[in-house]
All heavy atoms as an XYZ file, in Angstrom:
749
protein
N     178.446     97.028     84.518
C     177.689     97.025     83.282
C     176.185     96.816     83.536
O     175.343     97.373     82.891
C     178.252     96.096     82.281
C     179.646     96.425     81.752
S     180.179     95.183     80.540
C     181.865     95.768     80.317
N     175.957     95.854     84.454
C     174.515     95.585     84.756
C     173.847     96.817     85.390
O     172.595     96.949     85.279
C     174.354     94.427     85.737
C     174.690     93.077     85.065
C     175.681     92.244     85.520
C     173.927     92.662     84.012
C     175.911     91.038     84.954
C     174.096     91.454     83.411
C     175.151     90.596     83.873
O     175.389     89.416     83.293
N     174.604     97.648     86.079
C     174.012     98.830     86.752
C     173.381     99.765     85.789
O     172.475    100.529     86.204
C     174.989     99.454     87.669
O     176.007    100.088     86.829
N     173.794     99.721     84.524
C     173.252    100.684     83.575
C     171.748    100.450     83.338
O     170.991    101.362     83.033
C     173.929    100.525     82.201
O     173.750     99.290     81.653
N     171.253     99.238     83.509
C     169.820     98.940     83.318
C     168.969     99.513     84.451
O     167.799     99.636     84.305
C     169.562     97.406     83.290
C     170.275     96.759     82.114
C     171.386     95.965     82.277
C     169.853     97.014     80.777
C     171.993     95.384     81.181
C     170.447     96.456     79.684
C     171.521     95.640     79.913
N     169.642     99.872     85.573
C     168.875    100.528     86.660
C     169.161    102.051     86.637
O     168.280    102.832     86.942
C     169.390     99.901     88.008
C     168.808    100.628     89.215
C     169.067     98.475     88.067
N     170.426    102.460     86.425
C     170.780    103.864     86.455
C     170.071    104.662     85.443
O     169.565    105.794     85.774
C     172.298    103.959     86.374
C     173.004    103.425     87.641
C     172.690    105.458     86.113
C     174.478    103.337     87.472
N     170.000    104.261     84.190
C     169.491    105.100     83.115
C     167.977    105.357     83.386
O     167.590    106.525     83.327
C     169.708    104.373     81.727
C     171.209    104.459     81.426
C     168.884    105.112     80.663
C     171.647    103.723     80.178
N     167.119    104.412     83.570
C     165.704    104.742     83.865
C     165.531    105.557     85.152
O     164.688    106.505     85.174
C     165.001    103.412     83.981
C     165.860    102.445     83.316
C     167.304    102.923     83.498
N     166.269    105.243     86.199
C     166.194    106.032     87.465
C     166.556    107.465     87.207
O     165.891    108.349     87.718
C     167.027    105.361     88.480
C     166.770    105.958     89.857
C     167.593    105.140     90.881
O     168.550    104.522     90.578
N     167.108    105.260     92.146
N     167.631    107.701     86.481
C     168.010    109.080     86.193
C     166.985    109.873     85.434
O     166.651    110.955     85.643
C     169.317    109.065     85.398
C     169.900    110.394     85.203
C     170.941    110.868     86.034
C     169.544    111.221     84.121
C     171.519    112.070     85.845
C     170.098    112.471     83.928
C     171.085    112.922     84.791
N     166.422    109.139     84.416
C     165.341    109.776     83.591
C     164.129    110.128     84.391
O     163.385    111.063     84.087
C     165.004    108.880     82.432
N     163.805    109.317     85.447
C     162.595    109.574     86.213
C     162.770    110.654     87.264
O     161.767    111.152     87.774
C     162.222    108.264     86.907
C     161.626    107.238     85.994
C     161.281    105.928     86.653
O     161.211    105.896     87.848
N     161.188    104.869     85.905
N     163.989    111.024     87.565
C     164.229    112.082     88.580
C     163.513    113.341     88.209
O     163.538    113.664     87.004
C     165.671    112.243     88.877
C     166.352    111.178     89.628
C     167.882    111.433     89.629
C     165.856    111.064     90.973
N     162.939    114.042     89.082
C     162.228    115.334     88.713
C     163.203    116.353     88.243
O     164.371    116.370     88.550
C     161.611    115.821     90.044
C     161.831    114.755     91.027
C     162.777    113.742     90.471
N     162.736    117.239     87.342
C     163.568    118.303     86.821
C     164.086    119.251     87.868
O     165.066    119.932     87.706
C     162.807    119.041     85.684
C     162.611    118.272     84.480
C     161.857    119.092     83.443
C     161.667    118.296     82.146
N     160.983    119.026     81.079
N     163.368    119.283     88.984
C     163.703    120.210     90.032
C     165.067    119.763     90.698
O     165.690    120.614     91.395
C     162.643    120.259     91.103
O     162.473    118.971     91.704
N     165.519    118.544     90.488
C     166.798    118.174     91.058
C     167.951    118.779     90.292
O     169.026    118.804     90.768
C     166.909    116.605     91.005
O     166.864    116.182     89.636
C     165.890    115.932     91.789
N     167.694    119.281     89.118
C     168.720    119.925     88.333
C     169.391    118.940     87.313
O     170.172    119.416     86.474
N     169.083    117.666     87.386
C     169.738    116.761     86.438
C     168.867    115.690     85.977
O     169.233    114.832     85.163
C     171.030    116.176     87.005
C     170.882    115.544     88.357
C     170.462    114.264     88.510
C     171.212    116.352     89.443
C     170.333    113.721     89.771
C     171.093    115.753     90.716
C     170.644    114.428     90.869
N     167.631    115.574     86.416
C     166.647    114.553     86.006
C     165.840    115.100     84.840
O     165.824    116.249     84.552
N     165.089    114.214     84.185
C     164.290    114.588     83.056
C     162.767    114.580     83.448
O     161.968    114.983     82.652
C     164.445    113.651     81.875
C     165.879    113.715     81.351
C     166.570    112.510     81.034
C     166.611    114.830     81.198
C     167.868    112.508     80.551
C     167.893    114.894     80.701
C     168.518    113.703     80.424
N     162.399    114.043     84.522
C     160.973    113.986     84.953
C     160.148    113.094     84.102
O     158.969    113.339     83.905
N     160.759    112.050     83.547
C     160.048    111.153     82.657
C     159.143    110.180     83.372
O     159.355    109.845     84.525
C     161.023    110.355     81.769
O     161.854    111.141     81.097
N     158.112    109.720     82.628
C     157.251    108.668     83.211
C     157.985    107.329     83.165
O     159.091    107.202     82.622
C     155.968    108.520     82.414
O     156.222    108.060     81.133
N     157.386    106.318     83.710
C     158.010    104.977     83.763
C     158.134    104.415     82.348
O     159.189    103.868     82.014
C     157.145    104.004     84.657
C     157.709    102.622     84.585
C     157.140    104.506     86.076
N     157.189    104.665     81.514
C     157.192    104.139     80.143
C     158.334    104.882     79.326
O     159.112    104.237     78.638
C     155.816    104.362     79.433
C     155.937    103.955     77.992
C     154.787    103.447     80.195
N     158.361    106.177     79.474
C     159.359    106.941     78.695
C     160.777    106.637     79.214
O     161.670    106.509     78.445
C     159.062    108.453     78.782
C     160.175    109.288     78.211
C     157.720    108.758     78.117
N     160.896    106.426     80.511
C     162.209    106.150     81.003
C     162.657    104.797     80.560
O     163.872    104.533     80.361
C     162.275    106.232     82.535
O     161.453    105.238     83.134
N     161.780    103.864     80.387
C     162.148    102.558     79.812
C     162.483    102.681     78.367
O     163.371    101.914     77.879
N     162.017    103.639     77.649
C     162.392    103.832     76.236
C     163.789    104.348     76.120
O     164.414    104.206     75.008
C     161.416    104.773     75.553
C     159.998    104.222     75.345
C     159.125    105.243     74.758
C     160.069    102.986     74.446
N     164.371    104.895     77.186
C     165.776    105.364     77.145
C     166.705    104.140     77.003
O     167.804    104.307     76.605
C     166.162    106.092     78.393
C     165.713    107.534     78.381
C     164.507    107.992     78.890
C     166.503    108.510     77.722
C     164.149    109.325     78.885
C     166.121    109.841     77.673
C     164.951    110.185     78.165
O     164.578    111.519     78.192
N     166.173    102.937     77.326
C     167.008    101.741     77.208
C     166.917    101.181     75.762
O     167.723    100.211     75.517
C     166.576    100.699     78.200
C     166.778    101.015     79.679
C     166.193     99.950     80.495
C     168.277    101.165     79.944
N     166.081    101.694     74.904
C     165.977    101.118     73.567
C     167.206    101.212     72.736
O     167.601    100.226     72.103
C     164.772    101.779     72.892
C     164.297    101.174     71.601
C     163.880     99.760     71.869
C     163.143    101.921     71.038
N     167.930    102.375     72.711
C     169.233    102.374     71.997
C     170.270    101.405     72.552
O     170.998    100.752     71.799
C     169.726    103.771     72.066
C     168.568    104.626     72.583
C     167.622    103.671     73.237
N     170.233    101.198     73.853
C     171.160    100.306     74.437
C     170.868     98.880     73.989
O     171.762     98.132     73.664
C     171.014    100.377     76.005
C     172.018     99.559     76.802
C     172.312    100.370     78.124
C     171.490     98.231     77.168
N     169.625     98.522     73.985
C     169.208     97.160     73.638
C     169.496     96.929     72.119
O     169.995     95.879     71.748
C     167.701     96.938     73.841
O     167.437     97.280     75.234
C     167.273     95.606     73.528
N     169.163     97.855     71.267
C     169.445     97.706     69.817
C     170.904     97.607     69.488
O     171.324     96.763     68.734
C     168.771     98.878     69.046
N     171.715     98.454     70.058
C     173.124     98.414     69.785
C     173.768     97.162     70.403
O     174.738     96.607     69.864
C     173.835     99.699     70.206
O     173.727     99.899     71.599
N     173.300     96.747     71.556
C     173.840     95.539     72.154
C     173.532     94.290     71.332
O     174.362     93.432     71.119
C     173.279     95.355     73.598
C     173.898     94.196     74.339
S     173.447     94.062     76.074
C     171.761     94.569     76.175
N     172.322     94.263     70.814
C     171.958     93.114     69.979
C     172.794     93.130     68.680
O     173.311     92.051     68.240
C     170.450     93.133     69.653
C     170.013     91.981     68.800
S     168.272     92.127     68.362
C     168.277     93.450     67.246
N     172.954     94.257     68.075
C     173.695     94.372     66.853
C     175.182     94.003     67.088
O     175.767     93.236     66.330
C     173.617     95.760     66.247
O     172.280     96.106     66.063
C     174.375     95.908     64.948
N     175.811     94.585     68.179
C     177.169     94.270     68.420
C     177.385     92.835     68.810
O     178.472     92.249     68.518
C     177.718     95.192     69.499
C     179.175     95.060     69.764
S     180.247     95.127     68.297
C     180.148     96.818     67.852
N     176.481     92.215     69.517
C     176.669     90.816     69.920
C     176.681     89.870     68.652
O     177.325     88.858     68.706
C     175.630     90.397     70.890
O     174.319     90.457     70.360
N     175.993     90.281     67.639
C     176.048     89.553     66.397
C     177.357     89.630     65.749
O     177.823     88.670     65.077
C     174.905     89.985     65.432
C     173.475     89.688     65.875
C     172.511     90.387     64.958
C     173.216     88.223     65.962
N     178.051     90.779     65.852
C     179.354     91.025     65.243
C     180.482     90.589     66.143
O     181.620     90.401     65.660
C     179.504     92.473     64.879
C     178.492     93.055     63.906
C     178.703     94.593     63.803
C     178.637     92.407     62.560
N     180.223     90.440     67.410
C     181.296     90.182     68.356
C     181.968     88.820     68.136
O     183.217     88.658     68.376
C     180.779     90.179     69.763
N     181.278     87.811     67.603
C     181.865     86.525     67.383
C     182.941     86.636     66.257
O     183.991     86.097     66.354
N     182.634     87.435     65.250
C     183.599     87.621     64.168
C     184.837     88.414     64.636
O     185.904     88.106     64.251
C     182.967     88.338     62.966
C     181.928     87.615     62.277
C     181.330     88.412     61.123
N     180.131     87.823     60.700
C     179.270     88.447     59.914
N     179.538     89.647     59.463
N     178.163     87.924     59.547
N     184.551     89.383     65.492
C     185.696     90.183     66.046
C     186.519     89.308     66.951
O     187.770     89.424     66.824
C     185.097     91.411     66.838
C     184.427     92.388     65.815
C     186.200     92.072     67.578
C     183.636     93.449     66.491
N     185.933     88.474     67.746
C     186.720     87.568     68.661
C     187.543     86.552     67.811
O     188.592     86.215     68.219
C     185.792     86.907     69.629
N     186.954     86.034     66.770
C     187.674     85.034     65.902
C     188.912     85.711     65.262
O     189.973     85.178     65.159
C     186.760     84.491     64.862
C     185.816     83.435     65.321
C     184.865     82.968     64.245
C     186.602     82.144     65.831
N     188.713     86.895     64.848
C     189.788     87.629     64.077
C     190.876     88.165     65.043
O     192.060     88.055     64.750
C     189.235     88.726     63.282
C     190.228     89.427     62.433
C     189.681     90.403     61.459
N     190.712     90.979     60.712
C     190.762     91.047     59.396
N     189.756     90.482     58.723
N     191.703     91.601     58.751
N     190.443     88.770     66.160
C     191.381     89.449     67.016
C     191.584     88.839     68.439
O     192.500     89.207     69.160
C     190.995     90.935     67.242
C     190.919     91.748     65.952
C     189.698     92.038     65.414
C     192.019     92.087     65.312
C     189.620     92.771     64.221
C     191.964     92.826     64.124
C     190.763     93.112     63.590
O     190.667     93.821     62.403
N     190.773     87.876     68.783
C     190.835     87.212     70.026
C     189.849     87.716     71.038
O     189.465     88.885     71.013
N     189.464     86.834     71.911
C     188.450     87.242     72.968
C     188.933     88.250     73.950
O     188.206     89.063     74.485
C     187.968     85.948     73.684
O     187.313     85.135     72.798
N     190.258     88.208     74.276
C     190.821     89.101     75.217
C     190.672     90.561     74.711
O     190.241     91.465     75.482
C     192.239     88.745     75.531
C     192.830     89.752     76.550
C     194.283     89.372     76.871
N     194.263     88.087     77.516
C     195.290     87.311     77.720
N     196.545     87.761     77.309
N     195.217     86.157     78.310
N     191.016     90.797     73.467
C     190.945     92.145     72.946
C     189.471     92.574     72.845
O     189.161     93.744     73.150
C     191.570     92.189     71.516
C     191.560     93.574     70.922
C     192.449     94.553     71.664
C     192.038     93.479     69.463
N     188.555     91.634     72.541
C     187.197     91.955     72.491
C     186.627     92.402     73.805
O     185.869     93.335     73.935
C     186.422     90.737     71.955
O     184.995     90.970     71.920
N     187.016     91.685     74.877
C     186.570     92.004     76.244
C     187.167     93.336     76.687
O     186.434     94.157     77.228
C     187.095     90.916     77.160
C     186.706     91.131     78.659
C     185.245     91.210     78.861
C     187.295     89.993     79.499
N     188.448     93.602     76.422
C     189.053     94.872     76.831
C     188.412     96.017     76.040
O     188.102     97.084     76.638
C     190.595     94.799     76.620
C     191.233     96.172     76.801
C     191.249     93.796     77.594
N     188.174     95.852     74.720
C     187.619     96.930     73.971
C     186.179     97.205     74.394
O     185.790     98.366     74.524
C     187.607     96.540     72.514
N     185.418     96.219     74.769
C     184.098     96.350     75.213
C     184.063     97.051     76.557
O     183.243     97.998     76.830
N     185.002     96.730     77.419
C     185.110     97.437     78.780
C     185.505     98.866     78.586
O     184.941     99.810     79.275
C     186.118     96.676     79.639
O     185.729     95.285     79.722
C     186.199     97.295     81.005
N     186.382     99.172     77.655
C     186.825    100.563     77.438
C     185.657    101.379     76.833
O     185.413    102.507     77.294
C     188.004    100.612     76.492
C     188.322    102.015     75.989
C     189.243    100.020     77.199
N     184.921    100.847     75.919
C     183.735    101.553     75.386
C     182.680    101.774     76.401
O     182.088    102.824     76.484
C     183.215    100.776     74.149
C     181.873    101.353     73.687
C     184.196    100.770     73.006
N     182.490    100.781     77.243
C     181.463    100.925     78.326
C     181.909    101.957     79.326
O     181.124    102.818     79.770
C     181.224     99.599     79.018
O     180.809     98.648     78.064
C     180.183     99.675     80.082
N     183.206    102.007     79.694
C     183.697    103.038     80.605
C     183.543    104.404     80.016
O     183.219    105.351     80.678
C     185.164    102.748     80.955
N     183.799    104.549     78.736
C     183.650    105.807     78.024
C     182.190    106.267     77.992
O     181.872    107.445     78.137
C     184.182    105.727     76.612
N     181.311    105.311     77.830
C     179.894    105.642     77.866
C     179.438    106.071     79.235
O     178.659    107.066     79.337
C     179.064    104.422     77.418
N     179.941    105.416     80.250
C     179.590    105.939     81.651
C     180.150    107.304     81.893
O     179.476    108.139     82.515
C     180.112    104.970     82.677
C     179.200    103.864     83.080
C     179.494    102.500     82.886
C     177.954    104.125     83.669
C     178.651    101.503     83.273
C     177.059    103.147     84.045
C     177.394    101.829     83.830
N     181.335    107.537     81.397
C     181.913    108.911     81.563
C     181.110    109.927     80.764
O     180.877    111.023     81.302
C     183.347    108.896     81.069
N     180.672    109.600     79.595
C     179.778    110.503     78.872
C     178.511    110.809     79.578
O     178.049    111.920     79.645
C     179.557    109.918     77.461
C     178.594    110.719     76.550
C     179.241    112.028     76.149
C     178.139    109.944     75.413
N     177.917    109.718     80.189
C     176.655    109.944     80.911
C     176.860    110.799     82.129
O     176.006    111.538     82.503
C     176.011    108.569     81.259
C     175.517    107.738     80.109
C     175.011    106.387     80.599
C     174.383    108.448     79.384
N     178.054    110.638     82.788
C     178.326    111.440     84.021
C     178.603    112.877     83.669
O     178.236    113.800     84.441
C     179.538    110.751     84.713
N     179.211    113.146     82.499
C     179.662    114.488     82.196
C     178.629    115.266     81.317
O     178.458    116.455     81.464
C     181.014    114.482     81.452
C     182.169    113.898     82.319
C     183.396    113.834     81.427
C     182.418    114.748     83.568
N     177.933    114.572     80.438
C     177.023    115.269     79.500
C     175.681    114.660     79.632
O     175.384    113.624     79.030
C     177.570    115.130     78.077
N     174.833    115.251     80.398
C     173.501    114.744     80.614
C     172.450    115.907     80.719
O     171.443    115.725     81.404
C     173.413    113.831     81.898
C     173.962    114.521     83.154
N     175.296    114.294     83.468
C     173.436    115.378     83.975
C     175.469    114.998     84.546
N     174.376    115.663     84.917
N     172.697    116.946     80.003
C     171.788    118.070     80.032
C     170.534    117.848     79.199
O     169.462    118.402     79.458
C     172.459    119.342     79.601
N     170.716    117.074     78.068
C     169.563    116.855     77.217
C     169.255    115.339     77.070
O     170.226    114.542     77.247
C     169.899    117.403     75.785
C     170.217    118.860     75.810
N     169.239    119.819     75.986
C     171.362    119.530     75.745
C     169.788    120.991     76.006
N     171.037    120.895     75.845
N     168.062    114.964     76.791
C     167.777    113.559     76.621
C     168.603    112.833     75.507
O     168.985    111.658     75.640
C     166.300    113.519     76.291
C     165.764    114.762     76.856
C     166.823    115.787     76.758
N     168.927    113.542     74.436
C     169.708    112.919     73.368
C     171.082    112.576     73.866
O     171.728    111.648     73.298
C     169.695    113.722     72.079
C     170.413    115.101     72.229
C     171.727    115.259     72.094
C     169.596    116.241     72.383
C     172.354    116.496     72.223
C     170.239    117.475     72.503
C     171.564    117.622     72.388
O     172.154    118.834     72.474
N     171.669    113.262     74.842
C     172.960    112.891     75.377
C     172.868    111.510     76.074
O     173.747    110.667     75.921
C     173.372    113.854     76.471
C     173.721    115.281     75.992
O     174.131    115.318     74.790
O     173.550    116.250     76.733
N     171.771    111.282     76.706
C     171.510    109.958     77.322
C     171.278    108.889     76.296
O     171.736    107.732     76.432
C     170.361    110.055     78.264
C     170.757    109.823     79.718
C     171.551    110.757     80.339
C     170.380    108.690     80.382
C     171.979    110.522     81.635
C     170.738    108.484     81.698
C     171.547    109.369     82.315
N     170.621    109.213     75.185
C     170.388    108.204     74.139
C     171.691    107.786     73.455
O     171.948    106.657     73.189
C     169.397    108.732     73.114
C     167.984    109.018     73.669
C     167.117    109.724     72.590
C     167.388    107.716     74.216
N     172.569    108.778     73.210
C     173.886    108.490     72.677
C     174.702    107.646     73.629
O     175.377    106.692     73.277
C     174.600    109.800     72.303
C     173.892    110.467     71.137
C     176.038    109.512     71.905
C     174.373    111.865     70.863
N     174.747    108.047     74.868
C     175.445    107.265     75.876
C     174.912    105.875     76.031
O     175.738    104.881     76.199
N     173.581    105.682     75.972
C     173.020    104.364     76.050
C     173.453    103.501     74.843
O     173.671    102.287     75.017
C     171.492    104.474     76.148
N     173.475    104.088     73.653
C     173.861    103.374     72.496
C     175.295    102.924     72.593
O     175.657    101.795     72.288
C     173.609    104.208     71.243
N     176.191    103.789     73.072
C     177.569    103.437     73.251
C     177.694    102.333     74.313
O     178.497    101.441     74.105
C     178.395    104.625     73.677
C     178.799    105.614     72.580
C     179.444    106.837     73.159
C     179.679    104.958     71.564
N     176.947    102.438     75.344
C     176.954    101.411     76.388
C     176.518    100.057     75.846
O     177.124     99.014     76.160
C     176.087    101.805     77.549
C     176.213    100.881     78.700
S     176.131    101.557     80.324
C     176.502    103.246     80.177
N     175.526    100.039     74.970
C     175.109     98.776     74.341
C     176.159     98.175     73.480
O     176.402     96.958     73.417
N     176.922     99.051     72.789
C     178.113     98.512     71.914
C     179.098     97.895     72.901
O     179.579     96.773     72.609
C     178.701     99.661     71.135
C     177.751    100.108     70.021
C     180.050     99.245     70.571
C     178.089    101.362     69.326
N     179.469     98.548     73.936
C     180.434     98.012     74.855
C     179.978     96.693     75.564
O     180.757     95.736     75.695
N     178.739     96.670     76.026
C     178.273     95.553     76.662
C     178.118     94.326     75.679
O     178.499     93.212     76.028
C     176.912     95.818     77.340
C     177.042     96.712     78.536
C     176.184     94.518     77.774
C     175.737     97.261     79.086
N     177.626     94.558     74.501
C     177.525     93.501     73.494
C     178.914     92.895     73.141
O     179.058     91.753     73.001
N     179.877     93.778     73.049
C     181.217     93.336     72.715
C     181.868     92.577     73.888
O     182.452     91.500     73.693
C     182.056     94.524     72.275
C     183.398     94.308     71.650
C     183.249     93.466     70.407
C     184.023     95.610     71.347
N     181.729     93.066     75.077
C     182.357     92.436     76.256
C     181.684     91.163     76.644
O     182.379     90.194     76.938
C     182.387     93.416     77.377
N     180.357     91.199     76.750
C     179.635     90.024     77.237
C     179.754     88.785     76.245
O     179.742     87.634     76.717
C     178.253     90.312     77.531
C     177.940     90.980     78.868
C     179.025     91.612     79.504
C     176.735     91.014     79.414
C     178.852     92.217     80.756
C     176.485     91.659     80.620
C     177.551     92.265     81.301
N     179.845     89.063     74.993
C     180.100     87.990     74.021
C     181.382     87.252     74.255
O     181.526     86.093     73.942
C     179.902     88.501     72.614
N     182.364     87.994     74.759
C     183.688     87.438     74.990
C     183.888     86.749     76.289
O     184.864     86.015     76.506
C     184.774     88.498     74.749
N     182.962     86.949     77.184
C     183.133     86.444     78.567
C     183.084     84.933     78.617
O     183.698     84.318     79.505
C     182.052     87.036     79.477
C     182.246     88.452     79.929
C     181.084     88.888     80.783
C     183.548     88.531     80.745
N     182.345     84.283     77.739
C     182.289     82.823     77.756
C     183.581     82.114     77.424
O     183.821     80.999     77.866
N     184.427     82.811     76.716
C     185.714     82.220     76.358
C     186.818     82.788     77.218
O     187.930     82.348     77.252
C     186.067     82.412     74.885
O     186.066     83.775     74.595
C     185.097     81.694     73.966
C-alpha cells in the first residue's frame, strides 16, 4: 500500500514515448495523489464507525480487497489520466479503511 505513493507519481512522469507514461511534470504528477489523499482522509473518518459495527478484521480485509482492486485497475486501465485518478481514489478508500483497523 505504501508503494502507491511512489508508483503513481513515477508512472505519471514517464515520457509518453514509453507507451504508458503521461509525461507529467513533478507538480502535476504530485496532483495525481490528490484523490488518494482526499478519499483516504474521508474513509479514515468513517472507518472507526465501520470497525465498531462490523469489527476490525472485516474492515482490514475489505480495505485490502479494495486496494488490490485499485492496483489491478491501475495495471489494466491506464490509457488516460482519469483512469489513474479513479484508481487513486479507490486506493485511498482501501488504505483509509485498512490502516485505521491496523491498530486493533
